[in-house]
C-alpha positions in Angstrom: 0.0 0.0 0.1 1.0 3.6 -0.5 1.9 5.6 2.6 -0.7 8.3 3.0 2.1 10.8 3.7 3.5 10.2 0.3 0.3 11.2 -1.3 0.8 14.7 -0.3 3.7 14.9 -3.0 1.6 13.2 -5.7 1.4 15.5 -8.9 -2.3 15.5 -9.3 -1.9 17.9 -12.3 0.0 15.2 -14.3 -2.6 12.5 -13.3 -5.5 14.8 -14.4 -3.8 15.7 -17.8 -3.3 12.0 -18.4 -6.9 11.1 -17.8 -8.2 14.0 -20.0 -6.0 12.7 -22.8 -7.4 9.2 -22.3 -10.9 10.4 -22.4 -10.2 12.6 -25.5 -8.7 9.5 -27.1 -11.8 7.5 -26.4 -14.0 10.2 -27.9 -12.1 10.2 -31.2 -11.7 6.4 -31.3 -15.5 6.1 -30.9 -16.0 8.3 -33.9 -13.3 6.8 -36.0 -14.8 3.3 -35.6 -18.5 4.1 -36.1 -20.2 1.9 -38.6 -17.4 -0.6 -39.0 -19.8 -3.6 -39.1 -19.5 -5.0 -35.5 -22.6 -5.9 -33.6 -21.1 -3.9 -30.8 -20.6 -0.3 -32.2 -18.4 0.4 -29.1 -16.1 -2.7 -29.7 -12.8 -0.8 -30.0 -13.8 1.7 -27.3 -14.5 -1.1 -24.8 -11.2 -2.8 -25.6 -9.4 0.5 -25.2 -11.1 1.0 -21.8 -9.9 -2.5 -20.8 -6.4 -1.6 -21.7 -6.7 1.6 -19.7 -8.0 -0.3 -16.8 -5.0 -2.7 -17.0 -2.7 0.4 -17.2 -4.3 1.9 -14.2 -3.7 -1.3 -12.1 -0.1 -1.4 -13.4 0.3 2.3 -12.4 -1.0 1.6 -8.9 1.5 -1.3 -8.5 4.3 0.9 -9.7 3.3 3.6 -7.3 3.5 1.2 -4.3 7.1 0.3 -5.1 9.9 2.7 -4.1 11.4 3.6 -7.6 14.9 3.0 -6.4 14.2 -0.7 -6.4 13.9 -0.6 -10.2 17.6 0.4 -10.1 18.3 -2.7 -8.1 16.3 -4.8 -10.4 17.5 -3.3 -13.7 19.6 -6.2 -14.9 16.6 -8.7 -14.1 14.3 -6.3 -16.1 16.8 -6.2 -19.0 17.2 -9.9 -19.2 13.4 -10.5 -19.1 13.2 -7.8 -21.8 15.5 -9.7 -24.1 13.8 -13.0 -23.5 10.3 -11.7 -24.5 11.8 -10.0 -27.5 13.5 -13.1 -28.5 10.3 -15.3 -28.0 8.4 -13.0 -30.3 10.6 -14.1 -33.2 9.7 -17.9 -32.6 6.2 -17.9 -31.2 4.9 -14.4 -32.2 1.6 -14.0 -34.0 1.9 -13.2 -37.7 0.2 -10.0 -38.7 0.9 -8.9 -42.3 4.4 -10.4 -42.3 5.3 -8.8 -38.9 5.8 -10.9 -35.6 5.2 -8.4 -32.7 2.6 -10.1 -30.4 2.7 -13.1 -28.1 -0.7 -14.6 -27.6 -1.5 -14.9 -23.9 -5.1 -16.0 -24.7 -6.7 -13.2 -22.7 -4.2 -10.5 -23.9 -1.8 -10.1 -26.9 1.4 -8.9 -25.4 3.6 -6.7 -27.5 7.0 -6.9 -26.0 8.4 -4.1 -28.2 6.1 -1.6 -26.5 7.0 -2.8 -22.9 10.6 -2.6 -24.0 10.4 1.2 -24.2 9.6 1.4 -20.6 12.2 -1.2 -19.6 15.0 0.4 -21.7 14.4 3.8 -20.1 14.8 2.3 -16.6 17.8 0.2 -17.4 19.6 2.9 -19.3 19.1 5.3 -16.4 20.5 2.7 -14.1 23.6 2.2 -16.3 24.1 6.0 -16.5 24.1 6.0 -12.8 26.7 3.2 -12.6 29.1 5.1 -15.0 28.3 8.6 -13.7 32.0 9.4 -13.1 33.1 8.1 -16.6 30.3 9.4 -18.9 32.6 11.0 -21.3 34.7 8.0 -21.9 34.2 6.6 -25.3 34.4 3.0 -23.9 31.4 3.9 -21.6 29.4 5.3 -24.5 30.0 2.0 -26.4 28.7 0.1 -23.3 25.6 2.4 -23.3 25.1 1.9 -27.0 25.5 -2.0 -26.8 22.9 -2.0 -24.0 20.3 -0.3 -26.3 21.5 -1.9 -29.5 20.7 -5.5 -28.6 17.0 -5.1 -27.9 16.8 -2.6 -30.8 18.1 -5.2 -33.2 15.6 -7.9 -31.9 12.8 -5.3 -32.5 14.2 -4.4 -35.9 14.0 -8.1 -36.9 10.2 -8.4 -36.0 10.2 -6.1 -38.1 9.3 -2.9 -36.3 11.2 0.1 -37.6 9.1 2.7 -35.7 10.0 1.4 -32.2 13.6 0.9 -33.2 13.7 4.7 -34.0 12.2 5.5 -30.7 15.0 3.6 -29.0 17.6 5.6 -31.0 16.0 8.9 -29.8 15.7 7.7 -26.2 19.4 6.8 -26.3 20.7 10.2 -27.6 18.2 12.2 -25.5 19.2 10.6 -22.2 22.9 10.7 -22.9 22.8 14.3 -23.9 20.9 15.1 -20.7 23.5 13.2 -18.7 26.2 15.4 -20.1 27.9 13.1 -22.5 30.0 15.1 -25.0 29.0 15.2 -28.6 32.6 14.2 -29.4 31.8 10.8 -28.0 28.5 10.6 -29.7 29.5 11.8 -33.1 31.4 8.6 -34.1 28.2 6.6 -33.4 26.2 9.1 -35.6 28.6 8.8 -38.4 28.7 4.9 -38.2 24.8 4.9 -38.3 24.7 7.0 -41.4 27.3 4.8 -43.0 25.1 1.8 -42.3 22.0 3.3 -43.8 22.6 1.5 -47.2 22.9 -1.9 -45.4 19.7 -1.2 -43.3 17.9 -0.3 -46.5 18.5 -3.8 -47.9 17.0 -5.3 -44.7 13.7 -3.4 -45.0 10.6 -5.2 -46.2 9.1 -3.9 -49.5 6.2 -2.1 -47.7 8.8 -0.3 -45.5 10.8 0.8 -48.4 7.6 2.0 -50.2 6.7 4.1 -47.2 9.9 6.0 -47.4 9.7 6.4 -51.1 6.1 7.7 -50.8 7.4 10.2 -48.2 9.6 11.8 -50.7 7.2 11.5 -53.6 3.6 11.3 -52.3 2.2 11.0 -56.0 4.3 8.0 -57.0 1.6 5.4 -55.9 -1.6 7.4 -54.9 -3.8 4.3 -55.1 -1.8 1.9 -53.0 1.1 2.9 -50.7 0.4 6.6 -51.0 -3.4 6.2 -50.5 -3.7 6.4 -46.8 -1.3 9.4 -46.6 -3.4 11.1 -49.3 -6.6 10.6 -47.5 -5.1 11.7 -44.2 -4.2 15.0 -45.7 -7.6 15.5 -47.3 -9.2 14.7 -43.9 -7.1 17.3 -42.0 -7.5 19.9 -44.7 -11.3 19.6 -44.9 -11.6 20.1 -41.1 -10.9 23.8 -41.3 -10.8 25.8 -38.2 -13.6 24.2 -36.2 -14.0 20.8 -37.9 -17.1 19.1 -39.3 -18.2 18.0 -35.9 -17.7 14.8 -33.9 -19.1 11.7 -35.7 -19.6 13.9 -38.8 -16.3 13.1 -40.5 -16.5 11.6 -44.0 -13.0 10.2 -44.6 -13.2 7.8 -41.6 -17.0 7.5 -41.5 -17.2 6.5 -45.2 -14.0 4.3 -44.8 -11.9 6.4 -47.2 -9.2 6.4 -44.6 -8.0 2.9 -43.8 -7.7 2.0 -40.1 -8.2 5.5 -38.8 -8.4 4.6 -35.1 -4.8 3.5 -34.9 -1.7 5.4 -36.3 -3.9 8.0 -38.2 -6.2 9.0 -35.3 -5.0 12.5 -35.7 -6.4 12.7 -39.1 -9.9 12.0 -37.7 -9.5 14.5 -34.9 -8.3 17.2 -37.5 -11.3 16.5 -39.7 -13.9 16.4 -37.0 -12.6 18.9 -34.5 -10.5 20.9 -36.8 -7.6 23.3 -36.0 -9.0 24.2 -32.6 -9.3 20.6 -31.6 -5.7 20.0 -32.7 -4.5 23.0 -30.7 -6.3 21.6 -27.6 -4.6 18.3 -28.0 -1.2 19.9 -28.4 -1.7 22.1 -25.5 -2.5 19.0 -23.3 0.7 17.4 -24.6 2.6 20.5 -23.7 1.3 20.4 -20.2 2.0 16.7 -19.9 5.7 17.1 -20.9 6.1 20.2 -18.8 4.8 18.3 -15.7 7.2 15.3 -16.3 10.2 17.5 -16.7 9.1 19.5 -13.7 9.2 16.4 -11.6 12.6 15.4 -13.1 14.0 18.8 -11.8 13.2 18.2 -8.2 13.9 14.4 -8.2 16.0 13.5 -5.1 18.6 11.7 -7.4 19.9 11.6 -10.9 18.4 8.1 -11.5 14.9 9.6 -11.1 15.9 12.6 -13.3 17.2 10.3 -16.1 13.9 8.3 -16.1 11.8 11.5 -16.4 13.9 12.7 -19.2 13.6 9.4 -21.0 9.9 9.3 -20.6 9.5 12.9 -21.9 11.9 12.2 -24.9 9.9 9.1 -25.8 6.5 10.8 -25.7 7.8 14.0 -27.5 9.3 11.9 -30.3 6.1 9.7 -30.8 3.8 12.8 -30.7 6.0 14.6 -33.3 6.4 11.7 -35.6 2.8 10.5 -35.5 1.3 14.0 -36.1 4.0 14.7 -38.8 3.3 11.6 -40.7 -0.4 12.4 -41.0 0.7 15.8 -42.4 3.2 14.2 -44.8 6.2 16.0 -43.1 7.4 12.7 -41.5 7.5 9.2 -43.1 4.9 6.7 -42.1 6.5 4.5 -39.4 3.6 3.0 -37.5 4.3 5.0 -34.3 1.0 5.4 -32.3 -0.1 8.8 -30.9 0.3 8.5 -27.1 -3.1 8.1 -25.2 -5.0 8.8 -28.4 -4.4 5.8 -30.8 -6.2 2.6 -30.3 -3.9 -0.1 -28.8 -4.0 -1.8 -25.4 -0.2 -2.4 -25.2 0.6 1.2 -26.0 -1.8 2.7 -23.6 -0.6 0.4 -20.8 3.0 1.3 -21.3 2.3 5.0 -21.5 0.4 4.8 -18.2 3.2 2.7 -16.7 5.6 5.5 -17.7 3.5 8.2 -16.2 3.2 6.0 -13.2 6.9 5.8 -12.5 7.2 9.6 -13.1 4.5 10.2 -10.4 6.5 7.7 -8.2 9.6 9.8 -8.5 7.8 13.0 -7.7 5.9 11.4 -4.8 9.3 10.2 -3.2 11.2 13.4 -3.8 11.4 14.0 0.0 12.0 11.6 2.8 8.9 11.0 5.0 8.9 13.3 8.0 7.9 11.6 11.2 
């Protein structure tokens, strides 16, 4: 149980913002999935609510544990992470040529989503262990290897979007920790040199997503179709939108699977520019509260975690919204708390839970 004295330090503003985003997401998902042919018109909404309920339970569990214990358990968490990511390659469910889920009968686990949460914690612990040697190139190689192993396993699923999230978390956390760019530059150059090799490892649909990004008109009826319909949806929304449940791109099924990665397109069409501004303002408040908690964390471990969570969320927000506007390539990265997906919402709520934990335990309990 949580000590009542700790609840005095709980950041209720962050908790409230998260719940508002979840409710906002449910509203847009319900509109995006209307008339999809299910007997239960709220099928996806109900599944999302179940995911949120699981996430809430997971949050409460995390809040009951002093976050410093995650530092002590970091290597166990890292080992479990690699085991689950490895299992996906052997027993994962096939979905369009990708193997990303493990069927647990009652719940399809997506280890790559949970891996984001784990890698933030374990990389924060590793940065703590090497705090006196952060600007040693050998230390940077250790940090990079720590992230590279699970990233390769995720890339093999294949899941390019999540692998990119790992890259941004890595550079964001190391930059905050004070690692010199002189140590990071060789890794950047090596990564750029390996781009041709990585290109050969991409599946045809992944290559076409990148090609379409540079030339949206090259395949407007197939690979470029969803992107084209997304831009039509957002553009037709205008300032105030057509009204909730009044969108035609999603409602008439012109926009494929609008409730997942392209949920922002539905929001843009039905709630317009003002609805998008409200969402971005909520995200701004969310990130501000996370970084605020990081600034008064009682140790650098907590601060590193807060930065990692903030970097992860900001990158996913920018890439997801950017790809619906055709200023970012389509990568399959969900919009936090908005896109349909139980695994994503559970991990996002877990991430907010550990940030709340850090803020709640920023001071010793006074007797």
